[in-house]
One Martini backbone bead per residue (centre of mass of N, CA, C, O) as a GRO file, in nm:
protein
  277
    1MET     BB    1   0.097   0.036   0.022
    2SER     BB    2   0.067   0.354  -0.006
    3ALA     BB    3   0.135   0.643   0.108
    4SER     BB    4   0.027   0.894   0.260
    5GLN     BB    5   0.028   1.230   0.254
    6THR     BB    6   0.101   1.266   0.549
    7GLU     BB    7   0.354   1.082   0.537
    8ARG     BB    8   0.501   1.237   0.311
    9VAL     BB    9   0.529   1.505   0.457
   10ALA     BB   10   0.688   1.399   0.700
   11ALA     BB   11   0.931   1.295   0.534
   12ALA     BB   12   1.007   1.562   0.399
   13LEU     BB   13   1.051   1.721   0.661
   14ALA     BB   14   1.273   1.539   0.787
   15SER     BB   15   1.482   1.596   0.541
   16VAL     BB   16   1.483   1.939   0.614
   17ARG     BB   17   1.467   2.051   0.905
   18GLU     BB   18   1.773   2.116   0.984
   19ARG     BB   19   1.800   2.329   0.728
   20ALA     BB   20   1.547   2.533   0.736
   21GLY     BB   21   1.480   2.659   1.000
   22PRO     BB   22   1.289   2.893   1.043
   23PRO     BB   23   1.004   3.006   0.978
   24ALA     BB   24   0.810   3.060   0.661
   25PRO     BB   25   0.542   3.262   0.597
   26THR     BB   26   0.648   3.288   0.296
   27ALA     BB   27   0.545   3.144  -0.011
   28LEU     BB   28   0.679   3.013  -0.328
   29VAL     BB   29   0.582   2.960  -0.675
   30LEU     BB   30   0.770   2.898  -0.965
   31GLY     BB   31   0.756   2.949  -1.291
   32SER     BB   32   0.804   2.979  -1.606
   33GLY     BB   33   1.074   3.206  -1.625
   34LEU     BB   34   1.088   3.274  -1.276
   35GLY     BB   35   1.351   3.166  -1.118
   36GLN     BB   36   1.519   3.437  -1.063
   37ILE     BB   37   1.395   3.520  -0.789
   38ALA     BB   38   1.572   3.319  -0.614
   39ASP     BB   39   1.855   3.471  -0.657
   40ALA     BB   40   1.779   3.707  -0.428
   41VAL     BB   41   1.834   3.536  -0.196
   42GLU     BB   42   1.931   3.555   0.132
   43ASP     BB   43   2.082   3.332   0.311
   44ALA     BB   44   2.076   3.063   0.152
   45THR     BB   45   1.895   2.761   0.141
   46ILE     BB   46   1.977   2.476  -0.065
   47ILE     BB   47   1.741   2.219  -0.184
   48PRO     BB   48   1.730   1.958  -0.354
   49TYR     BB   49   1.496   1.733  -0.454
   50THR     BB   50   1.689   1.481  -0.418
   51GLU     BB   51   1.683   1.559  -0.083
   52ILE     BB   52   1.368   1.503  -0.088
   53GLU     BB   53   1.142   1.316   0.036
   54GLY     BB   54   0.937   1.212  -0.244
   55PHE     BB   55   1.054   1.378  -0.465
   56PRO     BB   56   1.051   1.453  -0.770
   57ARG     BB   57   1.134   1.542  -1.076
   58ALA     BB   58   1.214   1.828  -1.260
   59THR     BB   59   1.141   1.869  -1.630
   60ALA     BB   60   1.084   2.143  -1.691
   61PRO     BB   61   1.150   2.419  -1.836
   62SER     BB   62   1.331   2.622  -1.605
   63HIS     BB   63   1.326   2.399  -1.370
   64ALA     BB   64   1.542   2.346  -1.112
   65GLY     BB   65   1.476   2.180  -0.847
   66ARG     BB   66   1.433   2.369  -0.567
   67LEU     BB   67   1.482   2.469  -0.231
   68VAL     BB   68   1.442   2.809  -0.105
   69ILE     BB   69   1.586   2.957   0.193
   70GLY     BB   70   1.518   3.296   0.326
   71ARG     BB   71   1.580   3.635   0.225
   72LEU     BB   72   1.326   3.874   0.095
   73HIS     BB   73   1.302   4.188   0.149
   74GLY     BB   74   1.309   4.098   0.475
   75ALA     BB   75   1.177   3.821   0.422
   76ARG     BB   76   1.076   3.512   0.510
   77VAL     BB   77   1.138   3.239   0.278
   78ALA     BB   78   0.984   2.987   0.060
   79ILE     BB   79   1.107   2.827  -0.244
   80VAL     BB   80   0.971   2.694  -0.538
   81GLN     BB   81   1.206   2.597  -0.791
   82GLY     BB   82   0.998   2.420  -0.933
   83ARG     BB   83   0.751   2.234  -1.061
   84PHE     BB   84   0.479   2.021  -1.093
   85HIS     BB   85   0.320   1.823  -1.354
   86LEU     BB   86   0.089   1.644  -1.518
   87TYR     BB   87   0.249   1.620  -1.800
   88GLU     BB   88   0.489   1.450  -1.656
   89GLY     BB   89   0.309   1.220  -1.483
   90HIS     BB   90   0.199   1.345  -1.234
   91PRO     BB   91   0.020   1.330  -0.978
   92ALA     BB   92  -0.162   1.538  -0.785
   93ARG     BB   93  -0.016   1.466  -0.513
   94ASP     BB   94   0.263   1.562  -0.619
   95VAL     BB   95   0.196   1.854  -0.693
   96ALA     BB   96   0.104   1.916  -0.381
   97LEU     BB   97   0.340   1.848  -0.184
   98PRO     BB   98   0.493   2.126  -0.157
   99VAL     BB   99   0.263   2.275  -0.010
  100TYR     BB  100   0.264   2.103   0.250
  101LEU     BB  101   0.557   2.160   0.319
  102LEU     BB  102   0.534   2.466   0.348
  103ARG     BB  103   0.334   2.451   0.580
  104ALA     BB  104   0.530   2.288   0.769
  105LEU     BB  105   0.743   2.546   0.746
  106GLY     BB  106   0.525   2.804   0.817
  107ALA     BB  107   0.319   2.879   0.623
  108GLU     BB  108   0.052   3.137   0.552
  109ARG     BB  109   0.142   3.206   0.255
  110LEU     BB  110   0.078   3.196  -0.111
  111ILE     BB  111   0.279   3.243  -0.404
  112VAL     BB  112   0.170   3.218  -0.736
  113THR     BB  113   0.330   3.135  -1.044
  114ASN     BB  114   0.300   3.190  -1.409
  115ALA     BB  115   0.255   3.078  -1.734
  116ALA     BB  116   0.044   3.249  -1.985
  117GLY     BB  117  -0.215   3.263  -2.196
  118ALA     BB  118  -0.412   3.487  -2.395
  119LEU     BB  119  -0.757   3.502  -2.419
  120ASN     BB  120  -0.743   3.798  -2.390
  121ALA     BB  121  -0.719   4.047  -2.633
  122SER     BB  122  -0.606   4.283  -2.426
  123PHE     BB  123  -0.365   4.120  -2.390
  124GLU     BB  124   0.000   4.115  -2.338
  125PRO     BB  125   0.297   4.027  -2.383
  126GLY     BB  126   0.459   4.088  -2.059
  127GLN     BB  127   0.237   4.083  -1.880
  128VAL     BB  128   0.029   4.102  -1.578
  129MET     BB  129  -0.180   3.875  -1.389
  130LEU     BB  130  -0.434   3.885  -1.168
  131ILE     BB  131  -0.577   3.637  -0.982
  132ASP     BB  132  -0.920   3.599  -0.905
  133ASP     BB  133  -0.956   3.314  -1.051
  134HIS     BB  134  -1.059   2.970  -1.133
  135ILE     BB  135  -1.041   2.695  -1.381
  136ASN     BB  136  -1.073   2.345  -1.358
  137LEU     BB  137  -0.951   2.142  -1.654
  138THR     BB  138  -0.773   1.877  -1.574
  139GLY     BB  139  -0.930   1.632  -1.410
  140ALA     BB  140  -0.805   1.712  -1.126
  141ASN     BB  141  -0.745   1.619  -0.764
  142PRO     BB  142  -0.567   1.609  -0.458
  143LEU     BB  143  -0.831   1.503  -0.270
  144ILE     BB  144  -0.847   1.239  -0.385
  145GLY     BB  145  -0.949   1.017  -0.143
  146PRO     BB  146  -0.863   0.982   0.151
  147GLU     BB  147  -0.905   1.114   0.441
  148GLU     BB  148  -0.692   1.402   0.587
  149PRO     BB  149  -0.711   1.583   0.870
  150ALA     BB  150  -0.409   1.685   0.903
  151LEU     BB  151  -0.437   1.876   0.636
  152GLY     BB  152  -0.769   1.899   0.623
  153LEU     BB  153  -1.053   1.946   0.489
  154ARG     BB  154  -1.267   1.769   0.298
  155PHE     BB  155  -1.443   2.055   0.216
  156PRO     BB  156  -1.310   2.301   0.079
  157ASP     BB  157  -1.329   2.627   0.024
  158MET     BB  158  -1.330   2.814  -0.316
  159SER     BB  159  -1.460   3.111  -0.328
  160ARG     BB  160  -1.160   3.222  -0.190
  161ALA     BB  161  -0.877   3.126  -0.312
  162TYR     BB  162  -0.815   3.437  -0.350
  163ASP     BB  163  -0.707   3.675  -0.157
  164PRO     BB  164  -0.835   3.988  -0.115
  165LEU     BB  165  -0.600   4.131   0.041
  166LEU     BB  166  -0.370   4.048  -0.150
  167ARG     BB  167  -0.487   4.173  -0.404
  168PHE     BB  168  -0.493   4.463  -0.303
  169ALA     BB  169  -0.189   4.483  -0.248
  170ALA     BB  170  -0.103   4.433  -0.544
  171LEU     BB  171  -0.240   4.681  -0.666
  172GLU     BB  172  -0.083   4.889  -0.499
  173ALA     BB  173   0.200   4.801  -0.590
  174ALA     BB  174   0.159   4.852  -0.893
  175GLU     BB  175   0.103   5.153  -0.873
  176ALA     BB  176   0.374   5.228  -0.732
  177GLU     BB  177   0.545   5.088  -0.988
  178GLY     BB  178   0.399   5.128  -1.271
  179ILE     BB  179   0.213   4.869  -1.316
  180THR     BB  180   0.036   4.674  -1.530
  181LEU     BB  181  -0.252   4.510  -1.385
  182ARG     BB  182  -0.415   4.257  -1.461
  183ARG     BB  183  -0.740   4.090  -1.466
  184GLY     BB  184  -0.844   3.738  -1.390
  185ILE     BB  185  -0.903   3.419  -1.533
  186TYR     BB  186  -0.780   3.101  -1.471
  187VAL     BB  187  -0.691   2.831  -1.685
  188GLY     BB  188  -0.667   2.483  -1.619
  189ILE     BB  189  -0.456   2.244  -1.773
  190ALA     BB  190  -0.271   1.961  -1.853
  191GLY     BB  191  -0.152   1.883  -2.110
  192PRO     BB  192   0.112   1.973  -2.330
  193SER     BB  193  -0.069   2.064  -2.528
  194LEU     BB  194  -0.185   2.299  -2.698
  195GLU     BB  195  -0.442   2.471  -2.797
  196THR     BB  196  -0.690   2.505  -2.980
  197SER     BB  197  -0.868   2.745  -3.130
  198ALA     BB  198  -1.142   2.643  -3.030
  199GLU     BB  199  -1.066   2.619  -2.732
  200ARG     BB  200  -0.995   2.914  -2.685
  201ARG     BB  201  -1.275   3.025  -2.748
  202TYR     BB  202  -1.422   2.861  -2.534
  203PHE     BB  203  -1.269   2.956  -2.278
  204ALA     BB  204  -1.345   3.253  -2.316
  205SER     BB  205  -1.660   3.208  -2.311
  206ALA     BB  206  -1.631   3.087  -2.004
  207GLY     BB  207  -1.422   3.331  -1.867
  208GLY     BB  208  -1.141   3.334  -1.971
  209ASP     BB  209  -0.802   3.504  -1.975
  210ALA     BB  210  -0.611   3.260  -1.894
  211ILE     BB  211  -0.363   2.995  -1.980
  212GLY     BB  212  -0.259   2.676  -1.825
  213MET     BB  213  -0.042   2.396  -1.658
  214SER     BB  214  -0.118   2.505  -1.360
  215THR     BB  215  -0.189   2.586  -1.000
  216VAL     BB  216  -0.471   2.457  -0.927
  217ILE     BB  217  -0.366   2.227  -0.750
  218GLU     BB  218  -0.215   2.407  -0.545
  219VAL     BB  219  -0.462   2.579  -0.454
  220ILE     BB  220  -0.624   2.352  -0.338
  221ALA     BB  221  -0.412   2.273  -0.126
  222ALA     BB  222  -0.403   2.549   0.013
  223ALA     BB  223  -0.696   2.555   0.104
  224HIS     BB  224  -0.676   2.292   0.266
  225ALA     BB  225  -0.427   2.420   0.451
  226GLY     BB  226  -0.492   2.742   0.505
  227LEU     BB  227  -0.394   2.929   0.274
  228ALA     BB  228  -0.304   3.222   0.153
  229VAL     BB  229  -0.363   3.354  -0.185
  230LEU     BB  230  -0.144   3.450  -0.456
  231GLY     BB  231  -0.186   3.533  -0.810
  232LEU     BB  232   0.054   3.522  -1.094
  233SER     BB  233   0.067   3.607  -1.443
  234ALA     BB  234   0.262   3.544  -1.721
  235ILE     BB  235   0.236   3.683  -2.024
  236THR     BB  236   0.342   3.498  -2.331
  237ASN     BB  237   0.074   3.479  -2.519
  238GLU     BB  238  -0.142   3.450  -2.775
  239ALA     BB  239  -0.489   3.283  -2.715
  240THR     BB  240  -0.765   3.342  -2.901
  241GLY     BB  241  -0.829   3.182  -3.183
  242GLY     BB  242  -0.799   3.349  -3.420
  243PRO     BB  243  -0.722   3.420  -3.754
  244ASP     BB  244  -0.422   3.540  -3.637
  245GLN     BB  245  -0.305   3.294  -3.525
  246GLU     BB  246  -0.002   3.197  -3.391
  247PRO     BB  247   0.246   3.010  -3.343
  248ASP     BB  248   0.403   2.851  -3.073
  249THR     BB  249   0.695   2.892  -2.863
  250ILE     BB  250   0.907   2.829  -2.606
  251GLU     BB  251   1.094   3.071  -2.654
  252ASP     BB  252   0.878   3.293  -2.640
  253VAL     BB  253   0.759   3.222  -2.368
  254LEU     BB  254   1.023   3.264  -2.199
  255ALA     BB  255   1.078   3.556  -2.284
  256ASN     BB  256   0.805   3.675  -2.175
  257ALA     BB  257   0.836   3.571  -1.888
  258ALA     BB  258   1.085   3.743  -1.822
  259ARG     BB  259   0.952   4.016  -1.858
  260ALA     BB  260   0.729   3.969  -1.646
  261GLY     BB  261   0.923   3.884  -1.413
  262GLU     BB  262   1.031   4.166  -1.350
  263LYS     BB  263   0.757   4.271  -1.244
  264ILE     BB  264   0.709   4.059  -1.028
  265ALA     BB  265   0.961   4.125  -0.865
  266ARG     BB  266   0.873   4.413  -0.792
  267LEU     BB  267   0.612   4.340  -0.650
  268LEU     BB  268   0.736   4.158  -0.435
  269GLY     BB  269   0.926   4.364  -0.313
  270ARG     BB  270   0.703   4.552  -0.206
  271LEU     BB  271   0.534   4.355  -0.045
  272LEU     BB  272   0.760   4.259   0.147
  273ALA     BB  273   0.866   4.541   0.245
  274GLU     BB  274   0.552   4.621   0.350
  275GLY     BB  275   0.448   4.336   0.509
  276VAL     BB  276   0.377   4.087   0.319
  277ARG     BB  277   0.435   3.800   0.544
   0.00000   0.00000   0.00000
């Protein structure tokens, strides 16, 4: 019989506890092209996933696969530099495992970032979208299976999956930094194939503004664990499915993610420096 998620979290925690140091109230999950944010962490303890009990390998492009703990803009943080995805063949419980470990390391809030295509025709590559809500179209959920009360409620409420106070703080930080912060609904799919033009038009008609292959599983786990969540999407490509739709390349996606990542880094810097910790 496979280990329960509670047992897996305990084993992962035991493997890093001595190196992790004091609790890290703010945790971050960095998406494609956004890993450079972890390079600014001071007094960093860096733990490769290969040294964390039960963690799979991170195989997605630009995902370093390491846990970084230290100080960022004066705040103590724990950063997952490289996430796991369903399209890599990982089950939802593996995708969610880092979130539960972050909670066990003292996280009270989770900032999730990702690279996303723009379903909304008014969005431009290189911009940043504040996630107001999401639509989970992955067909997966990390809570399916036996109930584990030690991790959270059986039926966690998702009506405010993205914390209103953190969203307000992000909007204020964006205004102070002179950054255009779009707002919208993130659509999560399994991938790895990109969407057809018809699918993109359908997802937009369903209320989606941006689309990607991550985040929703982690946010479900965060809600389950009682973490306040802030979500930021780096808009990497146009995904409207219109007649002028151009083919997408991973090179363009990563380049635009890096452009948006610079803005996300500035936002995070102000948020952390001003006490969103």
